[in-house]
N, C-alpha and C positions, 0 to 999 in steps of 0.2 A: 447522499449523506447530508446531515445538517451542516449549517455553516453561514457565512456572510454573503451578502449580495448587494448590488446597487447599480445605478445607472446615472450617467452625467450627460448633459447637453442634449437630452431627448426633447421632443416636443412637449411632453407632459410628464414630468418626473413623478408626480403624485400617482397618476393612473398607472404608469408603468411599474412603479414600485409595488403597488397593490397587486398587480398581476404576477410579478415576480414572487411576492410573498405566497400567493396561492400555489405557484409552481413548486416552491420549496417545502410547503406544508404537506409532507407525504403521509404522516401518521398522526393519529389523534393525540399521542403523548408528546408531540413536539411542543416546545415553548416558543412563542413568537414575541420577539422584542419590539420595542417602540419603532414605528415607521418614521424615520426622520427625513425630511425633505425641505428644500427651498425651491426657488424658481428654476435652478439649473441642475440640482443633484438630489437623488434619493438613495437612502441606504438603510440596511437593517441586518438582522441575524435571526435564524431559526436554530434552536438547539434542544438538547435533551435534559440539560440541567445537571449532568453527571460531573462535569469538571468545568473549570473556568469561572467567569463572572456570572452572577445571578442575572444581571441585565446589562444592556448596552444601549447607546454608546457611553464610554467614559469620556468626560469632557475636561478641558483645561484651556482657559483663555479662549482662543478662537479655534482650537483643535477639537475634533471629535474622532474617537477611536473605536473600531469594532475588532474584536479578536475571537477567533474560534480555535480552541485548543488551550495549551498550557505550556509553561516553562518550569524547569526544575531547579534553577540556580539563580532566582531573581535577587535574593538578598546578597549573594556573593557578587553579582555584577553591579548592583547598586553601590555596594561598599567600594568596589574597585574603581568605579567612575565618580565616586563622591556625590552620589545622587540620593536624595531623600525620598525613598519609595518603598512601600511595604506590600505592594501588589504588582502583578504583571502589567496591567494597563497603566498604573501610575509610573512604573519604570519607563515604559516606552514614551509616554507623554513628557516626562522629565528629560529623557534623553533627546527628544525632538526639540524641546524648548532651549536646551543647552547646546544644541548643535553637535550632539554626540550619538545620534541615532545609529549610524553605521558601526561605531565602536561598540555600542550596546548589543546590536544584533550579532556582531562578529563573535561575541562571547557567550551568547545565550545558548542554552541546551534545552531544546523543547520540540514539541510536535504541534505546530500552529500555523495559521495564516492570519493576516490582518489587513485592515484598510484604515488609513489615516487621512482625514480631510481637514484642510485649513480653510475656513470660510472667508478669512481676510485676504489671503493670497490667491484663493480659488485654485488650489493645487491639491491633488489626490495622490496618495502613495499606497500601492499594493505591496505586501511583504510576504515572502515565503520563508519557512524555517531553513536551517542550514542545508538539509538534505532534501528539501521540497516534499516531505512526506505528507503534509496536510495540503491536499490539492486545492488549487485555486485557478480558475479559468478567466480569461479576459477577451474582450472584443473591441475593435476600434475601426470604424468605417463611416464615411460620410458625416463626420462630425459627431457621431454618437460613440460614447465609451461606456461599456458595461462590464460587470464582473460578477462572479458567483462561485461558490464552492461546488456548485453543480452546473453543468452545461444547460440543463433545462431552464434554469433561471434566466439565462441570457437569451435563450430561444423565445422566451415569453415576451421579450421587449418588442414593442410595435416597430415593424420595419427592419428588424435584424435580418441580414443576408444569410440565408440557409444553404448557400452553395456548398456542395460536398467537396471535401479535400480529395483530389485525384489520386493521391498516394495511399490513402488509408485502407481501401478495400483489399488490395493485393497484400499489403503489409500484414493486415489482421488475419487474412486467410492463411498466409504462409507462416507467420511467427506466432499468432495467437494474441498479439498485443500491438499497440501503436508505439511510435518512437518519438523521442525528443519532446517538442512542444505540440505535436500534432494531435488533433481530435478528428471527429468525423466531418468537421466543417472547415472550409478554407480560411475563414476569418475569425474563428474562435481558437485561441491558443491556451496551452497550459503554461502557467508561470514557471520559469526556470528555478532551480534550487538556489538558495542563498542570494535572493534577488530582491531589489527594490525597483518597482516600476513607478515612474512619476508621470502623471497626466496633468497638463496645464489646461484648465477649462477655457481660459481666455484665448489662448493661441491654438488650441486643439492639437497640441504637440505631445508626443510620447517619447520618453527616454527611459533607459533601464541600465542598471549596473549590478555587479556582484559585490556584496559586502564582505564576503569570505571566499577564499580559493583553496584548492587542495594543496597548492604549493606552499601554504603556510605550515604544513606538516613537514618537519625536518627529520632526516635520518638520525637514528640513535645508535649507540654503541653497545646496547644491551646484549649479553650472551643469551643463549637459548634458555638456560635455567633461570636467569634473571627475568627474562621475558615471561616465563611461566608464572613466576611469583607476582610480577606486576600485573599480569592479566587477571589473575585470581582476585587480587585486591580491587582492581578497577571494575571487574564484573560485579562483585558483591556490592560495591558502592553504587554502581549503576542501578541495580535492583533496589537498593535501599532508598535512593532518591525518588523512585517511582512507586514506592509501596508505603502505604499508611494503614496501620491496623484498624483505624477507625472508619475506613471506607469499605464499601462492598466490593472487594477485589477478589478475582479468581483467576484460574489459568486453564486455557485450552490445552489439555495434555495429550500428546500423541506418543508414538513409539520412537520418535526421533530424539536427538540430543538436546535441541534448543529449548523446548518447553520444559524438559526434565531439568535442565541446568537452572532455569528460573525457579522451578519448584524447589530444587535443592538449596538455592540461595535464600529463598524465603524461609525455608525450614531452618536454615543456619541462623538467620537473623531473628526469627520469631518462632522458636520451637513449640511454643504453646498456642500459637494462633490457630483458631478453628476456621478453616477455609473451605472453598468449593473448587473442584476441578471437574472438567467434563471432557468426554472423548466421543467421537463419532466414527462410524464405520459399518462394516457388514459383520454379522455374527461370526465369531471365531477368528477375526483378522488379527494380525500381529499388533497393530496399533492399540487395540483394546486390551489384548492380553498383556502387553508390556506395561501399559498405563496402570493396569491393576496391580502388577508387581511393584511398581514405583509407589503407588498409594499405600500398599500394605506395609511399607517401611516407616510410615508416619501415622501416629495414632489419632490425629485431629482432623484429617481432611475427609470431607464428604465427596464422593465420586459418582457422577451421573453419566450413564452411557446412552447414546442415541444411535439408532440403527437405520441405515438406508435400506430401501427395498426398491423393487422395480416400479412401484406405483406411488412413491411419496417424494420423488425428487424433481420431476419435470415441471409441473404446474407452479409450485412455489417460486421457481426461479424466473418465471416470466416477468413478474414485477421487479425483481432484482436486476434484471437487464436495464430497466428504466432507471432504477436507483443508481446504477453505475454508469449511466449515460452511454450504454452500448460498448463500453471499453473493457469489460471483463467477460471473457468467454464463459458461457453458462456451464461448461463442463468443469470449470475450476471454482465453482461456487460451493465447494464441499462444506457441508455443515450449516450453511446459511438458512436452511429450512428450519433449524431448531433454535435459532437465536431468540425468538420471543419467549420460549420456555426457559432458556438459559438466563435471560434478563430478569426473570422472577427471583433469581438467586443472587446475581451480582450486577453491578453497574459498570465495572471496569475490568478489562481483561489484560493481564500481563502477556504480551504477545512475543513469541519466539522469532518474530520477523527477521529473516536474513542471517540468523546466527551462524549457520553452516557456511554461508557465502562470505561473511565478514571474518570470523575467526577460523573456521575450518578450511578455508581456501578452496571452497567448492568449485570455483570457476577456473582455478589454476591448471586443471587438467586440459583446458582447451585454449589457453592463451600463453604468450611468452611471459617469463618472469623478470621482475626488476627493470622493466622498460616502460616508458610512457606509451600510451595508446597511439596507434597510427591507423590510417585507413586500411592498411593490410591486415593488422591484427584485429581490427574491428570486424572485418569481413569474416573472420573465423567464427564469430558469434552471430553477427547480424546478416551475413550474406550480402545480397545486393541492396539491402536497406541501410547499410552503414552510413550512407550520405545523409540520412535523415536526422543525424545527431550532431552535436557541436564538438566533433572530435578535435578540430583544430583550435578550439577556444583555449585561451590561457587559463581558464578555470581548471583545466585538467593537466596542468604542468607539474606532474609528479611522476616519479619513476615506477609507476604501477599501472597496469591496464584496468584493473578492477573498478576504480572509482567511476569510470564512464559506464561500466556495466551496472553498477549500483544505481546510477542516476537514470538509466534507461531500462534495461531488462527488469531490474528489481522494482524501480519506481513505477514503471508502466505496466508491469504484470503482477508481481507479488503483492504490491501495495493495494491493489484493488480488492483483495480479500479483506483488508482492513476497512476499506471504503464501504464495502458491502455490509460490514458489521456495525458501522457507526450509528445507524438509526436506533440500535438497541444497546450496543456496548461500546463505551469509550475504550480506546486502545493505548497502551503504553509499551514502548519498544526499547528494552534495555540494551539490546545489541547495537543500537544506533546512538548510544551515549557518546557525547563528544570526546571525552577523555579516553574511552575505550577505542573508538575509531582512530584517534590520533596515535595511540600506541600501536595498533595493528599496522598502520601504514607508515610507521617509522622504522620498522624492522624488515629484514629480508623476507622475500616471499618463501624462501626455502623453509623457514621456521613453521609456516602454516601448512605447507604442502602435505597431502595425504593425511590431513587431520592431526598432524603430529603435535602442534602446540595446543590445540583445543583438547585433545585427549589427555595430554600430560596435565593440563590445568584441572580438568574434571577429576582425574584420578587423585590428584594431590589434595584438592580442596573439598571434594564431595565423594569420597570413596564409598560411602554408604549406598549411593544411588548409581555408581558407575563401575564398581569393581566387578560385579558378576551379573548384573541385569543386561540383557542383550540390547543392541542397537537395531532398530527395525531394518535399516539399510543393509547391514551385513549379517545379521543373525548372531553376532558375537559381541562380547562386552566392548566398551569404548576403548579399553586398553589395547585392543587389536587395532592399531591405528591405520593400517593399510587398507584402503578401499579396494574392491575388486577393480581390475583394469577395465577399460572401455569394452574390449572384445568379450571379456568374461561377463560383464553386465548385459551385453547384447545377447549373449547365448542364454543367460538365465531368463531374460525377458522373453526370448523366443520360446523357451521351454514352458514358461507360464502361459504364454499365448496358446500354444498347442494344447496344453492341459485344459485350458478353459474351453477350447473348441471341442474337446473330447468329453466335456462335462466334469472334469476333475477340478474341484475347487482349490484355489490357492489362498493361503492365509496372508500372503505378502501384501496384497493391495487391500484398500478399504472401499473400493467401488467396483462395479461391473458394467460399465457403460456399453460395451459392445453388445451384450445380451439385453440390457435394459432398452436399448434403442430398438431391438427386434421385438419387444413386447408389442402385441397387436395394436393396442390403443395408442401407444406412443408413435409407432411407425406410421399409423394412419394420420396422426396429427402432423408429423414431420413431412409426410408426402404432400399434404394439403398446403402446409406452410411454404414449402420450397418449390411449389409449382411455378415454373418459370413465367408463364403467360400472365399470371395474376400477381406476380411478385413486385416488390420495390427494388430488389437487388439487380434487376435487369437493366436499370439505368447505369449501373456500374460495371456490368460484365455481360458478355455475350455467351457465357457458359451456363447451361442448365444444370444447376447444382443437384437437383433431385436425380437426374440421370447420371451425372458424373460421379457422385459420391454415395447418395442414399440407396439407390436401387441395387448397385453391386454389393453393398454391405448386406442388404436384406436377402439377396439371392444366394449368398454363400457364407457359411459359418467360418470359412477360412480366410475371409477378408475383414479387416478392421479399419474403418474410416471414421471412427468415432470423433476424432479431433476435427476433421473437415466438416462433418455433418453438424456438429454442435456449434462450431464457429459460424457456419452459414446460417443456422437457426438464430443465433445471437444477432447477426447483422439484420436479418429480415424482420425479426420481432422489433428491433429498435427502430428501424426505418419506418415500419408501419405505424408505430406510436408517434413518431415525429411528424409524418406527412399525412396520416389519416386520423390522428387524434385518438 
């Protein structure tokens, strides 16, 4: 993805910064900001120009600031702190100069990362947004400190240690994502949520702290009905803060509730707005059918459909593995093939990111209710990899398990779909609005369980779109709040799998990876790629992945190892790019 990057205390900051700039310049439409450097530090930003500042750094006295992303309540925070600032960079610089940076960050609602450098004190600060959604990586070893919105920028620095993280291979193969701060490299880490990392160039010392914690959300006494009303108001306001009719904004519309809820809120706020929505899938799938029903209820929206096939998904995703630094399984890059075409119509996507998990209580079927996360409850979700997260940190001192899941499973898995899209489309995420999240985690888990609160809100505020149009997950309108039980869902999935093996097409899913992998051209490419003797993954495992997963899948239509095969392919393609160029 585009973003900020830099290096400090390297042998040649200028040369290293130029190499980092080349690594970040993935597409011709990227905009490269000024390369700023002195004897000890170099920094810059690559971006698409869709949101944020036209150029960087912003400067004030001895401070220089690079931001990638945006905040939605700048004027409110400035007024609250008594700061004279009309832009996001001006606000952060004013807060730093008045020693109110942590107070400012604590109140900001946004999707951003930043680097702040004081040339006089020779200190650098790296900043993540409250939920760490705008990813930023950092490296510190042998006196060199480097950072980047993409790992590849750090890898480009001369002398950076590329030792692989010993935990990452098994974690990625088993879960399909990495945990906590981990990347593929032992010495490159992902910044934590709501964090300021400070690096002192003179002493080569690193410190970090949280400027906000989940414990700041206090329990409320709202009744269920009061919570429904408050949720509806806060959700509409969250969408309003992220929507400007003068911008090129659209929605990726599926058969789920989350993107439809955003669509309904936009229609509520701007009923005459002429907008663009798009849906991807296979012909006849539920997602496209339901999206068409939704669009038909509004007179002004253009709707474009994109179709997967067995021969248009594999090759385009190879480069996107590099874009996401090998941390998104290529099986879950759904729709990324079509982003350049979508970008011809819009520059910003209102993203339904995590709506079901935040409001719908999607994780509550697997974890205890109204209790702080523990190592035991974490194992219910992460298994043996629970120890790779900050479970014991006071950052998670709240009587809910889910915040840790949002900062790990969601941030390290779901978020990479957004990362994959950022070279073409800026993303805005109403469901991670601060006031909305604060409401959700101030009320009992029982309110949200089985989609009860979410459905009630949608029915009350947007009946036009939720009274009778089905939900892809259940096939029934959102008013039918009870989701199928885990055994029922397992049985349905098994039936769909058997039907697929028998050649009976299902409309439930929007892909068909088991059969696409069996396509002769794709299977031959995978066989060559996963050949153990010529592989890079053999440095991490003594298991021949072609024999373990691919060949049994090809030999029998009654076996489905799509997940394992495409995770393995993701790892191998990424490692080849890193170590072979």
